[in-house]
N, C-alpha and C positions, 0 to 999 in steps of 0.2 A: 381419666378415671371413669370406671364403669359404674353407673348407678342403676339400681333396680326400681327406683321411685322417680316420679316426676317431681321436680322442685320448681317452685315459683318464688321469685323475689319481688315483693310488693313494697313500694315506697310510698309513704304518706307524707303529709306536710311537715314543715319545720326540720327537714333533713333526717327524719327518723327512718331507719331501714329495718324491716321485719322479715326474717326468713321463715317461710311457711312450707313445711314438707307435706305435699298433697298425698292423698291416699293412692295406692297403686291402681293403675287402670285395670278395671275388671277384665277378665279374659274374654267375656262375652263382648265387651266394648272393643277390645283389641281386634277380635274377629270381625266385628261389624266394620271397623275402620279399614281392615285389609280388604274386605269385600268391596267397600266403596272405592278404594284406590284401584283395585284390579278392573273394576267396571269403568271408572273414569279414564284411566290411563291406557288400558289395553282392550276395552270393550269385552272383557272376559267375566262371565258370571261364575261364581263359586257355589257349588252345591254338593250335598252329601249323597253318595250312592246308597241305595237300599238293596236288600237281598233280591227283590223282584224287579230291579231296575230293567226296564224294557230294552234299553240301548246296549246293556252290557251282559245281562244274565244269560243270554243265549250261549255265550262263549266262556263266561267266568262264573265261578262260585264266589259270591261277594260277602265279605264280612264288614258290615258298616262300622264307621268310627264310633266308639263308645262315647256317650255323653261325658264320661269322666275324663276323656282325653282331649278336651278343648285346648289345653295348654300345648299338647303335642301338635294339634292342628295348626295353631298359631305359629309355632316354631317352624314347621315344615313350610307353611306358606311364606313365612319370612325369608327362609332360605331361597325359595323359588323367586320371590320378588326381587331379591338382590341380583339374581342372574338376569331376570327379564329387563331390569333397568339398564343393562349394558347394550341392549339392541338399539338401532337407530330409532329416533322418535317417530312414532306412527307406523312402524313396520308391523308390529303385532296386531294393531287395529285392522290392517288390511290383509294380513296373511296368517295370523295366528288363529287359534281355536276360539270358539265363542263360549266354551265352558271348560272349567276345571272340575272334574268329578272326583270326590275324595272318598276313600274307603280304607279300612284297616288292612285289607288284603283283597287282591283279585287273583284267584287261583284258576288256572286254565282247566276247563272241563275235558280237554283233549291233549293231555301232556304226552310228550314223546315216551315211547315204551321204555319202562324201567327207570324213568326219571321222576323224582318227587317234585311236584309243582311248587314253585316259589313265586311269591308275589313280586312282580317287577317294580322298580322304583317309580316308573311312569310308563305309560303306553298311549299310543294315539288311536283315536276312533274317528277317522275322517268322516265316516257316514253320519255321525252324530255331531260333527264339528266340535269334537271334544278331545281333551287329553285327560286320562285317568291318572290320579296321583295317589300313591300309597302313603298312608300315615300310620307308621308302626306303633304298636302299643308302647314300645320302649325305644328311645332314640339315643344314638351315640354320635360322637364326632365323626366316625368313619362314615356313617350314613349321611351326615351333612355333606361330606366331600363327594360321595358318589351321587347323591341326589342332585347336587349342583351340576355335576358333569352330565348326568343322564338326561336332565330336562332339555339340554341343547340337542342331544341326539334324538330325543322324542319329537322335538319341534321340527327338526329337519325331515324326519320321517313323515310327519304330518304334512309338511309343505310339499314333499316329493310326490304325494298321492295325486297331485294335479299335473304331474309331469311324467306321464308314462308313455307318451308317443315316441316310437323308436327314433324319430328324427330330432327329438329334443336332446341336446348335448348332455343334459344332466340325467336323462332317463337311464334306467337300469340296462336296457338294451345297448345304449350307446356307451355307458360306463364300462361294461364288461368287455367291450371291444378295444378299449384303450390299451396301449402297449404295456407289456409286462416287463418287470426288471430282467436284465440279462442273466443275473444269478439271484437266487433267493436271498433276501436280506436277513441278516442275523441280528440287526438292531431292534430294540423294543418298538420303535416307531414303524420300522419296516414290517415287522411281524404283525402289527395291528392293522396294517393296510394291505395285508396279503390276501385277504378274502376276496371272493368274486364281487361282492357288493360292499365296498368299504366307504361308501358315501357318508353314512352317519358317523362312522369312526373318525374320518378325516374332519368332518365338521366339528365334532366334539373336541378334537385336539386344538382347534383354533382358540378355544376359550380358556385354556390353561396356559399361562405365560411360559412356563417351563417347557411344556409339551409343544407349544407353538414354536418356540425357538428351536427345539429338537427337530420339528417338522421342516422348518426352513433349512436347517443343516442337512437333513436327509435329502431334501429336494436338490441341493447343490451337488450331491454325488450320485443321485439316482434320477435319471430323466423321466422315468415313469411316474415317480412321485411328484416331480415338478409339473408334469402335465395334468395330473389329477388335481393338484392344488390350483392350477390356473383355471381349469374347468369349473371348479367349485366357486372360485372368486368371481369369475365372469357371470356365472348363474346368479349369485347373490346380488351383483351389481344391477342385473336386469330386474330384480325384484324391488330394490330400493337403492337410490343413488347414495344413501348414507353409507353403504358398504364400499367405501373408496379406500385407497391405500393408506390414508391417514387413519382411518378407522382400524384397519388391520395392524398398523404400527402401534396403535394404542393398546391393542390386545397383547402385544409382546412385552409391555412394561410390567415388570415384577413389582407388585405393591410392597410397601415397606413392611407390611405384616407378614410377608412371605420371603423376605430377602435372607440370603446367607451372607453373613458379614464376618470376615476375618480381620481381627484387630492388630495382627502382627505388622510391623514395618518390614515389608518384603524387600525394600531397597537396602536394608542393613545386612550386607552379606557376611558380616563378622559376628552376628548376634549370638551364635552358638559355638564359637571357636573353643571356649573352655570346656563345654560339654563334650565336644568331639575329641578333645585331647585327654579327657579324664579316663584313665585306664580302667578304673573300677566300674564306672557307669557303663562304659562300652562292653566290658566283660559280662556284666549282668544282663545287658540287652541281648548280647549274643546267646547267652545261656537260655533266656526265655524263648528266643526265636528258634533255637535248635530243638529244645524239648517239645515245644508246641507246634513246630512247623509253620510258623506265622511270620508276619512282618510287623514290627512295632513301629508305629508312626508317631514321631515325637517332634520333628524339626519344623520350623516355620516353612510354609510352602507346601506341606503335605496336604492331601485331600481333606475335605470336611467329612465328618462322620455321616453315614447314610441314614439320616433321621426318617422315621416312619411316615411323616406327613409334612407337607410343604407349608410349614409355619416358621416364622422368623427364628433363625439360629444365629447366635453370635458366639464366636469361638476364637481361641488363640492357642498356639503352642508355646512351650517353654523357651526361654532364652537364658543366657548366662546370668541375667539379673536375679534369677531364682534357682541357681544351680544347686543350692543347699537343699531346697525342698524337692527338686527333681531327683537328685541323687538319693535322698532318703526314700522317696517313694519307689524308685526303680529297684532298690535293694529289698524293700519290704514286699513289693510285687513278686520279685523273683523267689523270695523265701516262701510266700504263700502259695504260689503256683507250683513250687517244687513238691508240695504235698500230694499232688494228684498223680496217680499211677499212670504209666505210659499206656496201658491197655484202655483206660478211659479217655485219655487225651487223644489217642489216635482215632477214636470213634467220633469225637466231637467235630473234627475237621475245621478248626478255626482258620479264618483268613487273616484278620488284622486285629491289633490292639491299638487304640488311639489314646495317647497320653496327652491330655489337654490341660492348659492353664485355665482359661475362661471357657465355660461351657454353659451357655444360657439358651434355653429353648422355651418358646412361648412365654418369655419374660420370667422364667423360673430357672434358678441356678441348679444344675444337676451335678451330682457327685459321680454318678455312674449310669450307663445305659447299655443294655445288651441288644444285639441285633440278631436274634436267633432265627428269624424267618427268611433271611437271605440265603442264597446257595452256600456261601461260606460264612458261617456265623462270625460275628465280630463283637468286640466290647470296647466301650469308650469310658474313660475316667476323667472327671473334671476336678482339678486339684487346687482351684483358686483359694479355697479355705483351708488347705492342708497345712498343719503346723507340726512338723516332725518332733519338736521338743515337747509337745503336749500329748500326754498319755491317752486322753479321751479322743483326741483327733486321730491318733494312730489307730486306735481301736475301731473308730468309725470307718476309716478307709480300709482297714483289714476286712471288716464285715462287708463293705461295699464290693471289694474284690471277689469274695466268695458268692455274694448275692447275685452278681451278674453272671458268673460262671454257672451257677445253679440253673439259671433259665435255659442255658444251652443243654445241660445234662438232662433236665426234665424233658425238654423237647425230644431229645435223642432216645431216652430210655423209657418214657412212659408208654404203657400199652393199655389197650382197652381191657377193662376189668382189673387192672393193676391197683396197687395200694393207693396211688395218688389220683386215680382216674375218677372224674366226675363225682357222683354221689358217694363213692367210697371214701372220699375225703370230706365232702360237704356234711355228711351225716355226723361227723365228729363235733361240729359246732353246736352251740346251744339251740334249742328249738326256736324256730322263728327267725333266726339270724339269716340275713342275705347279704352277699357281697355287693359292693357298689356297681361293679362291672361283671359281666358274664351271664351264663344261664341262670335264670331265676333270680336276677339281681333286683335291687330296689328300683322304684320308679324314678323317672328323670327328675320329678319334683323333689324327691328325697335325697338327691345326690349332693347338693352343695354343702350340707352340714354332716355328711355321713361319717367321716372320720371323727369329728367332734362328738357326735351322738353316741359313738361306740367306744369312746375312751374309757378304759378301765374294764372293758368286757373280758371275761375269762377266755382263755384259749388262744391268745395272740401274743407273739413275742414283741411286737410293736404295733401301735395304732395303724401304721401304714398298711399292715397286712390285712386290714378289714376291707380294703378296696377291691382286691382281686385275689382269687384263690392262689394263683401262682406266686404272687408277692407275699401272701401269707406263708407259704412254704419256704420261699427264698429268705425272708427275714428270720424265720425260725432256724433254718439251716446255717445262716451266717452267724447267728449267736452260738450255735454248737461248735462252729469251726474256730472260734476264738476263745473257747472255754469260758464263756461269759458267766461269772459267778452269780450275778443277780438273776439271770435267766434260769440257771439250774436251781437256784434257791427257791424259785417259784413253783417248781414241778411238784413237790410234795403237797402243796395246797391248791394246785390248779389241775384237776384231773383231765380237763380238756387239752391243756397244753402238753401234759404228759402223754396223753393218747396220740397227739399229733407227732410228738417227738419219736415215739415208738413206731409210728407209721412211716416216718421218714427213715428210721433205721432199717425197717423192713424193706423199703424201696432200695436202699443202698446195699443191703444184704443180697437181694436178688441180682443186682449188678455184679457184686463180687463173685457170686457163684457162676454167673453167666460168663464172665471174663477171666475166671480163675485168678483173681487178684489175691495176693497173700494177705492173711489177717493182720500181719505186721505192718502193712502199708501205713504211712503216716496219716493218710486221709481216714482210714478206718480206725486207727487209734483214737483220733479226735472224735469220730462219730459214735464210738462205743462207750464214751464216758457216761458215768452215772452221776447223779447229784453229789454223791460223796467224793467221787473222783475229782469233779470240777472244783469242789470246795477246797481240796488239798493241793490243787494245781496252781501254778502261777499263771494267771490269765494274761492274754496279750494286751489287755487294756481294760479300763473300767467302762462299764456301760453307763450311758447317760440316761 
């Protein structure tokens, strides 16, 4: 259970117990505590960079951390502290920097031609015995992931400054003379190690258990990678005896918080015999695969969905025990996907659809997830709560089907300056509204209660849409695609929601013209509905 407050349980005489909830630790005190720990454990002083900082200002334009961003400073230092704890005891005291210098941004005064300078997550300043650390004004989970990885690469860069002699096996001169692979690697790990100086990249791979295991696998088939890995390990062992094989073995252990867990009994080879023999199910699956040019993954033993971050995923596929739910969903999915014209489907280039029973990510049960950023977009549906006999449940999963497909369509067809692009969409919202995630989003401190704070706000099909502009559009689109009467009933009294509906219709009209899709297409018949049309139509289900 995660608590945001310290709690003290104080016991007095005669067996009386009193639970006292202490006040939250002030941010200033949290920062002071962090500074104390960094100094005591690593002999590292934490200080804030100023615009005229002598050590850094010659090379960088510096934006100091704003006083109002103390919470962000504490959070970033907390991320870094978690990574530094993983090093052998005493290593950083002897080989690490003596300072961590914080700023909102460090922008190079001499960027490459035609390149807009971006503040790195961290960078080393060996001359000042320091590492500079960026504390962005707004923080995201993605930044946490990359900042954790990047601090390791910066640390090795700092350490290698003392090992430039050509005779030193870890020096750049020696490294670039190591054997190259017989053929260029096409694997993600091989590509990351293909550069002339891949020392920092290789060192960074060691600290992510998934990537570390991939690195070991790559070394087994590529002797050049194996030699680089051996050189790096030998070097680290000369710096601290704590870098032994037991230490490296520990780095490959995937923590429970990052494990991918399949709950199917894969030893039960007959668990889907009835599903395989059901002619209607198999016919629907074939029709979906043929129309969309995809593979529908549904049987136990199929791969896990490609989640965007390495956070605990628990999943399972259907078995004969839930054949009724599975059959109903496959039929519904086929009918919903049939509405999309071939001209649009062919442009989306989908790879897989995952039909899952259990689908829990970050301890949250998911009904759907799109993967529109991978080379072949994919969609996953989690049906653990699907009740085919329940009208509201069917309506929810119908909406979920279209919601996830919309993300892929938006990614494929949105253009700069188009009806959904940036400010062209954002300007439709009430003055002062900001999404929780994305450009001009609310501050990190305002995020935990964002959806609750905006409940009932005009212009949104569902509260979920207040989080992110693309989910705003996807929730609205999904309501349109199921002829949701409550949604359409709101349009006459919600001018913002009406404006967004028209903007989506404009977006799809542009696609229809571009691809010469007939106006009679079922997709466009659904999207062209007016409030009056929807009121007279039989909806696919009731909105909750």
